[in-house]
C-alpha positions as a Markdown table, in Angstrom:
| # | Residue | x | y | z |
|---|---|---|---|---|
| 1 | Met | 12.6 | -4.7 | 3.7 |
| 2 | Ala | 11.0 | -7.7 | 2.0 |
| 3 | Gly | 13.3 | -9.9 | 4.0 |
| 4 | Gly | 12.7 | -13.7 | 5.0 |
| 5 | Asp | 10.8 | -15.3 | 2.3 |
| 6 | Tyr | 8.5 | -12.5 | 1.2 |
| 7 | Pro | 8.8 | -11.7 | -2.5 |
| 8 | Val | 10.0 | -8.0 | -3.3 |
| 9 | Pro | 6.7 | -6.0 | -4.4 |
| 10 | Asp | 6.7 | -4.9 | -7.9 |
| 11 | Trp | 4.0 | -3.3 | -10.0 |
| 12 | Pro | 4.0 | -1.7 | -13.5 |
| 13 | Gly | 5.9 | 1.8 | -13.2 |
| 14 | Arg | 7.5 | 1.0 | -10.0 |
| 15 | Ile | 10.8 | 3.2 | -9.6 |
| 16 | Ala | 13.3 | 1.3 | -7.2 |
| 17 | Gly | 14.8 | 3.8 | -4.8 |
| 18 | Asp | 11.9 | 6.2 | -4.9 |
| 19 | Glu | 10.9 | 7.4 | -1.6 |
| 20 | Gly | 7.3 | 7.0 | -2.3 |
| 21 | His | 7.4 | 3.7 | -3.8 |
| 22 | Asp | 9.7 | 2.2 | -1.2 |
| 23 | Arg | 7.0 | 3.2 | 1.2 |
| 24 | Ile | 4.2 | 1.7 | -0.7 |
| 25 | Ala | 6.3 | -1.6 | -0.9 |
| 26 | Ala | 6.9 | -1.5 | 2.8 |
| 27 | Cys | 3.3 | -1.1 | 3.5 |
| 28 | Leu | 2.5 | -4.0 | 1.3 |
| 29 | Val | 5.0 | -6.2 | 3.2 |
| 30 | Leu | 4.4 | -5.0 | 6.7 |
| 31 | Asp | 0.7 | -4.5 | 6.5 |
| 32 | Ile | -0.9 | -6.5 | 3.9 |
| 33 | Gln | 1.5 | -9.3 | 4.1 |
| 34 | Arg | 0.3 | -12.4 | 2.4 |
| 35 | Ala | -3.5 | -11.8 | 3.6 |
| 36 | Gln | -5.0 | -11.6 | -0.1 |
| 37 | Gln | -8.6 | -10.9 | 1.3 |
| 38 | Trp | -7.1 | -7.9 | 3.4 |
| 39 | Gly | -5.3 | -6.6 | 0.1 |
| 40 | Lys | -8.6 | -6.9 | -1.7 |
| 41 | Gln | -10.5 | -5.1 | 1.0 |
| 42 | Val | -8.0 | -2.2 | 1.0 |
| 43 | Leu | -8.0 | -2.2 | -2.8 |
| 44 | Ser | -11.7 | -1.8 | -2.7 |
| 45 | His | -11.6 | 1.1 | -0.4 |
| 46 | Val | -8.8 | 2.9 | -2.7 |
| 47 | Glu | -10.8 | 2.3 | -5.7 |
| 48 | Asn | -14.1 | 3.7 | -4.1 |
| 49 | Val | -12.2 | 6.8 | -3.4 |
| 50 | Gln | -10.7 | 7.1 | -6.9 |
| 51 | Asp | -14.2 | 6.6 | -8.3 |
| 52 | Gly | -15.7 | 9.3 | -6.2 |
| 53 | Gly | -17.7 | 7.1 | -4.0 |
| 54 | Glu | -16.1 | 8.6 | -0.8 |
| 55 | Ser | -14.3 | 11.8 | -0.6 |
| 56 | His | -11.5 | 10.0 | 1.5 |
| 57 | Trp | -10.7 | 6.9 | 3.5 |
| 58 | Glu | -8.4 | 6.3 | 6.5 |
| 59 | Met | -7.1 | 3.2 | 8.3 |
| 60 | Gly | -4.4 | 2.4 | 10.7 |
| 61 | Met | -2.7 | -1.0 | 10.0 |
| 62 | Asn | 0.4 | -2.6 | 11.6 |
| 63 | Ala | 3.1 | -0.3 | 10.6 |
| 64 | Tyr | 1.4 | 2.4 | 8.7 |
| 65 | Met | -1.5 | 4.8 | 8.5 |
| 66 | Leu | -3.4 | 5.4 | 5.2 |
| 67 | His | -5.0 | 8.5 | 4.3 |
| 68 | Val | -6.2 | 8.0 | 1.0 |
| 69 | Arg | -7.7 | 10.8 | -1.1 |
| 70 | Arg | -8.8 | 10.6 | -5.0 |
| 71 | Glu | -5.3 | 11.9 | -6.2 |
| 72 | Thr | -2.8 | 11.5 | -3.3 |
| 73 | Thr | -2.6 | 9.3 | -0.5 |
| 74 | Asp | -0.4 | 9.9 | 2.9 |
| 75 | Ile | 1.4 | 7.1 | 4.3 |
| 76 | Ser | 2.7 | 7.6 | 7.7 |
| 77 | Pro | 4.0 | 5.6 | 10.5 |
| 78 | Val | 1.4 | 4.4 | 13.0 |
| 79 | Tyr | 3.9 | 5.2 | 15.7 |
| 80 | Glu | 5.4 | 8.7 | 15.7 |
| 81 | Glu | 8.3 | 7.6 | 17.9 |
| 82 | Thr | 9.9 | 6.0 | 14.8 |
| 83 | Gly | 10.7 | 9.5 | 13.6 |
| 84 | Asp | 9.6 | 8.8 | 9.9 |
| 85 | Pro | 8.1 | 11.3 | 8.2 |
| 86 | Ala | 4.6 | 11.0 | 6.4 |
| 87 | Ile | 5.2 | 10.2 | 2.7 |
| 88 | Thr | 2.6 | 11.5 | 0.0 |
| 89 | Val | 2.2 | 9.2 | -2.9 |
| 90 | Gln | 0.0 | 9.0 | -6.1 |
| 91 | Thr | -3.3 | 7.2 | -5.2 |
| 92 | Ala | -3.0 | 5.6 | -8.7 |
| 93 | Asp | 0.5 | 4.2 | -7.8 |
| 94 | Leu | -0.9 | 2.8 | -4.6 |
| 95 | Arg | -3.7 | 1.1 | -6.4 |
| 96 | Lys | -1.5 | -0.4 | -9.1 |
| 97 | Ala | 0.7 | -1.8 | -6.1 |
| 98 | Leu | -2.3 | -3.3 | -4.3 |
| 99 | Val | -3.4 | -5.2 | -7.7 |
| 100 | Ala | 0.0 | -6.4 | -8.4 |
| 101 | Trp | 0.6 | -7.5 | -4.8 |
| 102 | Cys | -3.0 | -9.4 | -4.7 |
| 103 | Gln | -1.9 | -11.2 | -7.8 |
| 104 | Gln | 1.7 | -11.9 | -6.5 |
| 105 | Ile | 0.4 | -13.5 | -3.3 |
| 106 | Ala | -2.4 | -15.3 | -5.1 |
| 107 | Lys | 0.1 | -17.3 | -7.1 |
| 108 | Glu | 1.7 | -18.4 | -4.1 |
| 109 | Thr | -1.5 | -20.1 | -2.8 |
| 110 | Asp | -2.3 | -21.7 | -6.0 |
């Protein structure tokens, strides 16, 4: 999944092989990629929902659609033809992953 020269996403509390955590990792690699500013923008929206500034936030990206709510986030394929189901993850886990990914890709550009 993190093929090529992409690092494998990791964050505090990540459980390898967990369906939700694997979907978050795929979203980071396929949708955020190495675009640190984009990652920070998505993180800002996630934090705004968690802090109560918005009741929810939705965004379709390259491979996945995010539907972020305060406690949980649905990550579903943009293209239903893939046959992959939507997976619900803890929004706090998505936030931790985004923070770690932005830090990880920032190190690559230093």
